[in-house]
Phi, psi and omega in degrees: 000131181259123179245138176251129180244139168203158181258147178270023179234144181261340184300129185303318183259031183292150177295330180288328172295323179292320178296318177300320177296322178292319177299318178299319177300311181294321179292329180293343178279347181271128181301148176060029175247130172248131184242130172241138178247126173259149181239110180296334180290316178294322179295327172052057176295141168289165172298136182307133181208120180302329177297318179295316178299319181294330180281347179137131183296129179302140180302324180297324178292316176302318182295315177293321178301318178295320178296320180292317179300321182284341183278151173273345181191164182234139171239120186235128176250119187223141172284175169249138175253112180053049176063029180217189182292143178291144181293321177298322179289318178299318177301314179300316180297315182301312181295310186295329182291349178276348177285150175235133352294160181292115184298333180284343182301127179067018180267134171284130186234130170253123175260134174213168179182171178214154177206164181293344182279174184290343183266347178060036178075009181298327177297313180296322179296330176299317179285331180294335179296324188306308181296325181291322175298317180297324183273006174083021176284158174259104182275131173298130188291344183246094175294160181240129181228141177245115179281164173049057185307325182297334180257349188278340186245142175283172178300336179272356176098001180274158175289132182289317185274116180303327181293319180295319181293321179293321179295318176300315181302316179296315178300315180296318178298316180293324177295320179299318178296317180301309181298318179300317183292335177275328183268340182080009181260000000 
């Protein structure tokens, strides 16, 4: 099973990139899982603009679309911006949704995130569900959020609390089962 992971944050040292790195490590322990990580910062999408689209779909959008199309599932770690979806993630979704066929359609998606606040991006993940539902993705019903991100990660980027890491491992294992049941792989 091929999983594509990406963060909804562009900042190099973002907590969500750290969470994604921990998820990648835990997923690598599961047999028959291949993990690819996409970087929205490197892909450098312009802000969605119909005039740019009319002039020709940016290659970076086509590239992410191909990665999504090739994946059996998506794991996305995203912060919340003002208790809502992060703008880099929303922009990526908007661009990729313009491709045909729509790469997000029928893709199992796990949403997770972290933020410095006590809710750990859970409010934003609620809003993040909407575009994926509209595009026909299959959302894993249990998002995963890590509160107080500034305290949650060690200097090396690992989760400090063993119980939080174990919970993430369980969510990832359950998500793989969910994605597997939908893809038949």
